[in-house]
Structures are given as structure tokens and as C-alpha cells.
BALOBA-1460 file (C-alpha; in Angstrom, 3 decimals):
// residues 232
<rec num="1" residu="m" x="0.000" y="0.000" z="0.000"/>
<rec num="2" residu="r" x="1.348" y="3.422" z="-0.960"/>
<rec num="3" residu="i" x="0.591" y="6.374" z="1.311"/>
<rec num="4" residu="d" x="1.388" y="9.960" z="0.348"/>
<rec num="5" residu="i" x="1.169" y="12.659" z="3.016"/>
<rec num="6" residu="v" x="0.750" y="16.278" z="1.940"/>
<rec num="7" residu="t" x="1.947" y="18.475" z="4.796"/>
<rec num="8" residu="l" x="3.707" y="21.696" z="5.691"/>
<rec num="9" residu="f" x="5.623" y="19.873" z="8.434"/>
<rec num="10" residu="p" x="7.070" y="16.581" z="7.145"/>
<rec num="11" residu="q" x="9.552" y="16.527" z="10.028"/>
<rec num="12" residu="l" x="6.720" y="15.660" z="12.419"/>
<rec num="13" residu="f" x="6.427" y="12.192" z="10.885"/>
<rec num="14" residu="g" x="10.035" y="11.003" z="11.284"/>
<rec num="15" residu="p" x="9.874" y="9.120" z="14.603"/>
<rec num="16" residu="f" x="6.329" y="7.920" z="13.920"/>
<rec num="17" residu="l" x="7.317" y="6.219" z="10.661"/>
<rec num="18" residu="e" x="10.423" y="4.645" z="12.166"/>
<rec num="19" residu="t" x="9.051" y="2.994" z="15.294"/>
<rec num="20" residu="s" x="6.645" y="0.308" z="16.446"/>
<rec num="21" residu="l" x="4.188" y="-1.414" z="14.127"/>
<rec num="22" residu="v" x="4.113" y="1.316" z="11.487"/>
<rec num="23" residu="g" x="7.908" y="1.353" z="11.359"/>
<rec num="24" residu="r" x="8.017" y="-2.404" z="10.832"/>
<rec num="25" residu="a" x="5.410" y="-2.169" z="8.072"/>
<rec num="26" residu="v" x="7.447" y="0.528" z="6.326"/>
<rec num="27" residu="q" x="10.719" y="-1.337" z="6.700"/>
<rec num="28" residu="s" x="9.199" y="-4.572" z="5.378"/>
<rec num="29" residu="g" x="7.682" y="-2.811" z="2.370"/>
<rec num="30" residu="k" x="4.083" y="-3.565" z="3.296"/>
<rec num="31" residu="a" x="3.494" y="0.182" z="3.584"/>
<rec num="32" residu="d" x="5.273" y="2.581" z="1.241"/>
<rec num="33" residu="v" x="5.004" y="6.048" z="2.808"/>
<rec num="34" residu="h" x="6.046" y="9.268" z="1.075"/>
<rec num="35" residu="l" x="6.106" y="12.762" z="2.558"/>
<rec num="36" residu="e" x="5.254" y="15.599" z="0.185"/>
<rec num="37" residu="e" x="5.963" y="19.068" z="1.539"/>
<rec num="38" residu="l" x="3.372" y="21.575" z="0.378"/>
<rec num="39" residu="r" x="5.585" y="24.675" z="0.632"/>
<rec num="40" residu="p" x="7.393" y="24.233" z="-2.742"/>
<rec num="41" residu="f" x="3.981" y="24.529" z="-4.414"/>
<rec num="42" residu="g" x="3.375" y="27.920" z="-2.816"/>
<rec num="43" residu="v" x="3.178" y="31.147" z="-4.768"/>
<rec num="44" residu="g" x="5.347" y="34.244" z="-4.802"/>
<rec num="45" residu="r" x="8.746" y="34.929" z="-3.358"/>
<rec num="46" residu="h" x="7.745" y="33.526" z="0.033"/>
<rec num="47" residu="k" x="6.049" y="30.404" z="-1.380"/>
<rec num="48" residu="s" x="2.792" y="31.263" z="0.374"/>
<rec num="49" residu="v" x="0.226" y="28.468" z="0.571"/>
<rec num="50" residu="d" x="-2.453" y="30.502" z="2.375"/>
<rec num="51" residu="d" x="-4.181" y="33.857" z="2.029"/>
<rec num="52" residu="t" x="-6.798" y="36.054" z="3.709"/>
<rec num="53" residu="p" x="-10.418" y="34.909" z="3.303"/>
<rec num="54" residu="y" x="-12.732" y="36.670" z="0.867"/>
<rec num="55" residu="g" x="-15.488" y="38.423" z="2.756"/>
<rec num="56" residu="g" x="-13.280" y="39.035" z="5.754"/>
<rec num="57" residu="g" x="-12.771" y="37.012" z="8.872"/>
<rec num="58" residu="s" x="-10.018" y="35.877" z="11.174"/>
<rec num="59" residu="g" x="-7.080" y="33.706" z="10.211"/>
<rec num="60" residu="m" x="-5.758" y="32.492" z="6.908"/>
<rec num="61" residu="v" x="-7.181" y="29.980" z="4.418"/>
<rec num="62" residu="m" x="-5.163" y="27.388" z="2.507"/>
<rec num="63" residu="r" x="-5.126" y="28.073" z="-1.228"/>
<rec num="64" residu="v" x="-6.812" y="25.682" z="-3.645"/>
<rec num="65" residu="d" x="-4.229" y="26.187" z="-6.420"/>
<rec num="66" residu="c" x="-1.291" y="25.187" z="-4.219"/>
<rec num="67" residu="i" x="-2.993" y="22.026" z="-2.957"/>
<rec num="68" residu="v" x="-4.295" y="20.893" z="-6.344"/>
<rec num="69" residu="n" x="-0.930" y="21.505" z="-8.016"/>
<rec num="70" residu="c" x="0.671" y="19.345" z="-5.326"/>
<rec num="71" residu="l" x="-1.903" y="16.561" z="-5.766"/>
<rec num="72" residu="e" x="-1.483" y="16.534" z="-9.535"/>
<rec num="73" residu="a" x="2.293" y="16.482" z="-9.219"/>
<rec num="74" residu="l" x="1.952" y="13.468" z="-6.926"/>
<rec num="75" residu="d" x="-0.243" y="11.666" z="-9.465"/>
<rec num="76" residu="s" x="2.401" y="12.268" z="-12.114"/>
<rec num="77" residu="k" x="5.210" y="11.121" z="-9.855"/>
<rec num="78" residu="r" x="3.263" y="8.046" z="-8.758"/>
<rec num="79" residu="g" x="2.194" y="7.166" z="-12.282"/>
<rec num="80" residu="g" x="-1.515" y="7.194" z="-11.506"/>
<rec num="81" residu="p" x="-4.219" y="8.467" z="-9.161"/>
<rec num="82" residu="s" x="-4.741" y="7.601" z="-5.514"/>
<rec num="83" residu="h" x="-7.621" y="7.815" z="-3.059"/>
<rec num="84" residu="r" x="-7.472" y="11.396" z="-1.779"/>
<rec num="85" residu="v" x="-8.445" y="12.043" z="1.838"/>
<rec num="86" residu="l" x="-8.928" y="15.530" z="3.245"/>
<rec num="87" residu="l" x="-8.353" y="15.653" z="7.004"/>
<rec num="88" residu="t" x="-10.801" y="18.204" z="8.383"/>
<rec num="89" residu="p" x="-13.105" y="18.690" z="11.414"/>
<rec num="90" residu="q" x="-15.975" y="18.858" z="8.918"/>
<rec num="91" residu="g" x="-15.335" y="15.322" z="7.640"/>
<rec num="92" residu="a" x="-17.077" y="12.063" z="8.456"/>
<rec num="93" residu="r" x="-16.009" y="10.636" z="11.792"/>
<rec num="94" residu="f" x="-13.201" y="8.100" z="11.458"/>
<rec num="95" residu="d" x="-13.991" y="4.602" z="12.677"/>
<rec num="96" residu="q" x="-12.945" y="0.994" z="12.152"/>
<rec num="97" residu="r" x="-15.100" y="0.604" z="9.065"/>
<rec num="98" residu="r" x="-13.331" y="3.513" z="7.400"/>
<rec num="99" residu="a" x="-9.950" y="2.174" z="8.480"/>
<rec num="100" residu="a" x="-10.771" y="-1.176" z="6.865"/>
<rec num="101" residu="s" x="-11.962" y="0.551" z="3.705"/>
<rec num="102" residu="l" x="-8.748" y="2.583" z="3.436"/>
<rec num="103" residu="a" x="-6.624" y="-0.516" z="4.062"/>
<rec num="104" residu="e" x="-8.061" y="-1.971" z="0.850"/>
<rec num="105" residu="k" x="-6.903" y="0.979" z="-1.264"/>
<rec num="106" residu="p" x="-3.692" y="0.364" z="-3.230"/>
<rec num="107" residu="a" x="-2.773" y="4.030" z="-2.762"/>
<rec num="108" residu="m" x="-4.094" y="6.910" z="-0.690"/>
<rec num="109" residu="t" x="-3.108" y="10.530" z="-0.189"/>
<rec num="110" residu="l" x="-3.681" y="12.226" z="3.163"/>
<rec num="111" residu="i" x="-3.955" y="16.012" z="2.997"/>
<rec num="112" residu="c" x="-3.068" y="17.801" z="6.242"/>
<rec num="113" residu="g" x="-4.548" y="21.231" z="6.766"/>
<rec num="114" residu="r" x="-3.300" y="24.193" z="8.791"/>
<rec num="115" residu="y" x="-4.512" y="27.685" z="9.657"/>
<rec num="116" residu="e" x="-8.299" y="28.302" z="9.432"/>
<rec num="117" residu="g" x="-8.969" y="25.521" z="6.954"/>
<rec num="118" residu="f" x="-9.183" y="24.952" z="3.213"/>
<rec num="119" residu="d" x="-10.557" y="26.979" z="0.355"/>
<rec num="120" residu="e" x="-13.935" y="25.340" z="-0.252"/>
<rec num="121" residu="r" x="-12.952" y="24.405" z="-3.808"/>
<rec num="122" residu="v" x="-10.358" y="21.931" z="-2.503"/>
<rec num="123" residu="r" x="-13.243" y="19.600" z="-1.697"/>
<rec num="124" residu="s" x="-13.917" y="19.155" z="-5.407"/>
<rec num="125" residu="f" x="-10.539" y="17.448" z="-5.807"/>
<rec num="126" residu="v" x="-10.727" y="14.829" z="-3.030"/>
<rec num="127" residu="d" x="-12.542" y="11.517" z="-2.655"/>
<rec num="128" residu="e" x="-13.270" y="11.588" z="1.053"/>
<rec num="129" residu="e" x="-13.196" y="13.867" z="4.087"/>
<rec num="130" residu="i" x="-12.297" y="12.436" z="7.496"/>
<rec num="131" residu="s" x="-12.401" y="13.813" z="11.028"/>
<rec num="132" residu="l" x="-11.120" y="12.202" z="14.225"/>
<rec num="133" residu="g" x="-14.038" y="13.659" z="16.180"/>
<rec num="134" residu="d" x="-15.870" y="16.764" z="17.238"/>
<rec num="135" residu="f" x="-12.861" y="18.872" z="18.137"/>
<rec num="136" residu="v" x="-10.312" y="21.064" z="16.359"/>
<rec num="137" residu="m" x="-6.531" y="20.699" z="16.287"/>
<rec num="138" residu="t" x="-3.860" y="23.038" z="14.952"/>
<rec num="139" residu="g" x="-3.207" y="20.850" z="11.936"/>
<rec num="140" residu="g" x="-3.998" y="17.529" z="10.299"/>
<rec num="141" residu="e" x="-0.702" y="15.773" z="10.993"/>
<rec num="142" residu="v" x="-1.836" y="13.974" z="14.166"/>
<rec num="143" residu="a" x="-5.018" y="12.913" z="12.378"/>
<rec num="144" residu="a" x="-2.921" y="11.559" z="9.503"/>
<rec num="145" residu="m" x="-0.872" y="9.480" z="11.939"/>
<rec num="146" residu="a" x="-4.030" y="8.049" z="13.476"/>
<rec num="147" residu="v" x="-5.445" y="7.132" z="10.078"/>
<rec num="148" residu="i" x="-2.164" y="5.540" z="8.990"/>
<rec num="149" residu="e" x="-1.810" y="3.429" z="12.112"/>
<rec num="150" residu="a" x="-5.426" y="2.254" z="12.028"/>
<rec num="151" residu="a" x="-5.231" y="1.290" z="8.344"/>
<rec num="152" residu="v" x="-1.696" y="-0.128" z="8.209"/>
<rec num="153" residu="r" x="-2.268" y="-2.562" z="11.070"/>
<rec num="154" residu="l" x="-5.025" y="-4.158" z="8.977"/>
<rec num="155" residu="l" x="-2.743" y="-4.898" z="6.032"/>
<rec num="156" residu="p" x="-2.021" y="-8.627" z="5.595"/>
<rec num="157" residu="g" x="1.104" y="-9.721" z="7.419"/>
<rec num="158" residu="v" x="1.553" y="-6.574" z="9.510"/>
<rec num="159" residu="l" x="0.245" y="-7.968" z="12.789"/>
<rec num="160" residu="g" x="2.172" y="-10.876" z="14.241"/>
<rec num="161" residu="n" x="-1.096" y="-12.679" z="14.995"/>
<rec num="162" residu="e" x="-3.777" y="-12.124" z="12.375"/>
<rec num="163" residu="a" x="-6.476" y="-12.987" z="14.939"/>
<rec num="164" residu="s" x="-5.549" y="-9.803" z="16.796"/>
<rec num="165" residu="a" x="-7.457" y="-7.744" z="14.240"/>
<rec num="166" residu="t" x="-10.597" y="-9.871" z="14.528"/>
<rec num="167" residu="e" x="-10.839" y="-10.307" z="18.293"/>
<rec num="168" residu="e" x="-10.826" y="-6.630" z="19.250"/>
<rec num="169" residu="s" x="-13.132" y="-3.683" z="19.725"/>
<rec num="170" residu="h" x="-14.968" y="-2.450" z="16.618"/>
<rec num="171" residu="s" x="-13.893" y="-5.360" z="14.404"/>
<rec num="172" residu="p" x="-16.469" y="-6.585" z="11.847"/>
<rec num="173" residu="e" x="-16.018" y="-10.139" z="13.130"/>
<rec num="174" residu="s" x="-17.264" y="-9.006" z="16.544"/>
<rec num="175" residu="g" x="-20.179" y="-7.079" z="15.073"/>
<rec num="176" residu="y" x="-18.359" y="-3.780" z="15.739"/>
<rec num="177" residu="v" x="-18.950" y="-4.030" z="19.487"/>
<rec num="178" residu="l" x="-16.419" y="-3.532" z="22.293"/>
<rec num="179" residu="e" x="-13.910" y="-6.208" z="23.222"/>
<rec num="180" residu="y" x="-14.424" y="-8.443" z="26.246"/>
<rec num="181" residu="p" x="-12.301" y="-7.911" z="29.416"/>
<rec num="182" residu="q" x="-8.769" y="-9.288" z="29.244"/>
<rec num="183" residu="y" x="-6.661" y="-10.722" z="32.085"/>
<rec num="184" residu="t" x="-3.161" y="-12.120" z="32.563"/>
<rec num="185" residu="r" x="-0.941" y="-13.108" z="35.503"/>
<rec num="186" residu="p" x="-1.152" y="-12.851" z="38.457"/>
<rec num="187" residu="v" x="-4.427" y="-14.708" z="39.086"/>
<rec num="188" residu="e" x="-5.046" y="-12.562" z="42.187"/>
<rec num="189" residu="f" x="-3.999" y="-8.959" z="42.722"/>
<rec num="190" residu="r" x="-5.042" y="-6.967" z="45.787"/>
<rec num="191" residu="g" x="-8.191" y="-8.985" z="46.213"/>
<rec num="192" residu="m" x="-9.180" y="-8.885" z="42.547"/>
<rec num="193" residu="q" x="-9.429" y="-12.324" z="40.945"/>
<rec num="194" residu="v" x="-9.292" y="-13.484" z="37.365"/>
<rec num="195" residu="p" x="-12.770" y="-14.918" z="36.562"/>
<rec num="196" residu="d" x="-12.835" y="-18.670" z="37.171"/>
<rec num="197" residu="v" x="-14.129" y="-19.439" z="33.685"/>
<rec num="198" residu="l" x="-10.933" y="-18.087" z="32.090"/>
<rec num="199" residu="v" x="-8.735" y="-20.551" z="33.967"/>
<rec num="200" residu="s" x="-11.162" y="-23.464" z="33.612"/>
<rec num="201" residu="g" x="-9.863" y="-24.710" z="30.260"/>
<rec num="202" residu="h" x="-13.438" y="-25.037" z="28.913"/>
<rec num="203" residu="h" x="-13.115" y="-23.245" z="25.586"/>
<rec num="204" residu="a" x="-16.816" y="-23.234" z="24.754"/>
<rec num="205" residu="e" x="-17.664" y="-21.681" z="28.113"/>
<rec num="206" residu="i" x="-14.859" y="-19.148" z="27.721"/>
<rec num="207" residu="a" x="-16.178" y="-18.127" z="24.289"/>
<rec num="208" residu="k" x="-19.707" y="-17.809" z="25.684"/>
<rec num="209" residu="w" x="-18.503" y="-15.706" z="28.633"/>
<rec num="210" residu="r" x="-16.482" y="-13.428" z="26.384"/>
<rec num="211" residu="r" x="-19.415" y="-12.808" z="24.069"/>
<rec num="212" residu="q" x="-21.694" y="-12.017" z="27.000"/>
<rec num="213" residu="q" x="-19.143" y="-9.666" z="28.493"/>
<rec num="214" residu="s" x="-18.563" y="-7.971" z="25.150"/>
<rec num="215" residu="l" x="-22.255" y="-7.239" z="24.676"/>
<rec num="216" residu="a" x="-22.728" y="-6.143" z="28.301"/>
<rec num="217" residu="r" x="-19.749" y="-3.797" z="28.120"/>
<rec num="218" residu="t" x="-20.977" y="-2.311" z="24.843"/>
<rec num="219" residu="e" x="-24.487" y="-1.796" z="26.250"/>
<rec num="220" residu="e" x="-23.005" y="-0.024" z="29.266"/>
<rec num="221" residu="r" x="-20.390" y="2.130" z="27.528"/>
<rec num="222" residu="r" x="-21.403" y="2.459" z="23.865"/>
<rec num="223" residu="p" x="-25.034" y="1.414" z="23.369"/>
<rec num="224" residu="d" x="-24.992" y="3.211" z="20.014"/>
<rec num="225" residu="l" x="-22.798" y="0.407" z="18.642"/>
<rec num="226" residu="l" x="-25.270" y="-2.353" z="19.328"/>
<rec num="227" residu="r" x="-27.196" y="-3.621" z="16.350"/>
<rec num="228" residu="k" x="-30.870" y="-4.480" z="16.710"/>
<rec num="229" residu="d" x="-30.302" y="-8.206" z="16.249"/>
<rec num="230" residu="e" x="-27.875" y="-8.189" z="19.185"/>
<rec num="231" residu="t" x="-30.273" y="-6.509" z="21.570"/>
<rec num="232" residu="s" x="-33.332" y="-8.576" z="20.710"/>
């Protein structure tokens, strides 16, 4: 999978792309990540990529010509188009379904904003708009990292145990509900015991308990995730 990141601050991604799971995916070639600095596509002597908004208002707005020129240069360099994602608070909320959908794309481009946002016309040149949630950050770089990590871990061969991606919160195999409680050694800690069923060795009972716990936890913490057939 090829990932292009359009950003004014490529240096922010160095440690992220070199460590942990994402770093291993990059080093093994399962994820091919390229950083494209937006500044060279700016205009004028100062290579400006933003300007004051028409109609007045506070802050600066990122220019459509600079962004589109960068995207088209990337297509030429890559030898073809990619799935373009605009990272913006106005986008659809990012979730596991979207992560899985992006993981199936052979190539995607993540566009990181800054300042007061994008010229509205930028939206005509992207395939999807994504938001991490109902809050605003200074730029889209942290959002890009979150999207990359969520998608890359779903690529075949990235996780050491492929079952890890199916037996977790929000996975399609679980019905997109929350994961059941997990325990490890010691069996007892400050009066808190590991449930007997988990040390019983009865796999069918363990599976039943985990499913019950998963649904109960989802009903308590995220009832919006429960599908009708799971609450009937």
C-alpha cells in the first residue's frame, strides 16, 4: 500500500514512521510512505500556501491552487491516481469501518490542513473527508498518523497474529462491538481475581462468557454500537 502525506511539516512524521508497528510495516515494504511538503507549491517569493479569506474574517485559508498543483504532481510522480483524503473537522467521523476501507486501497493521499482551513474548492478534488471527532486541532498531521496506524495494522502480514485484528473492539467479526475484558498473571492482585471461567480450560464456556461480556460492556459504555439483532 502506498501512502502519500501532503503536509507543511514533514519533520513531524520522522519518529512515527520509524518505530513500532508502522515502522516495521514501512521497513518490510508492506506500507510505502512518502512525505510531500506543500511549501514548494506555494506562490510568490515567500512560497505562500495561504491567504486572507474573501469576505473578511479571522485567520488564513489554505489556497486551492497550491494544494491541487501538489496533488497533480503526486499523481504524475506516482504514475496514476490515488484515493485522496482531506483531514478536516468537517469530515465524516473516522472509525474501524473507514480504516478497513482505506486498508483496501492500493494508494491513498492524506492532505493535512493548517490555519483556518481549506478553500472550499479543494473539496472538489478529493474523494473523502475524514475527522477524528468533534474537536479542532492546529493541523492535520496527528489525524494523519491516526489514520495511517489504524489502516496499516489491517494490512495482511503486519500484525504478528492475524487474529488480533478480529478479536478486538470495533472489528467486523465481533459485530463492531467492544472487546471483552482481558486478564493475565497474576491470578489474584489486591483482592481482585481473574474470573474462574478463564482458567477453567473449557473453551466453549470461555467463548460464551467473552461474548456475553462484550455485549454487556458495549451496552453499558457504547449502546450506540449495538445492532438491533444483538439486543433482541
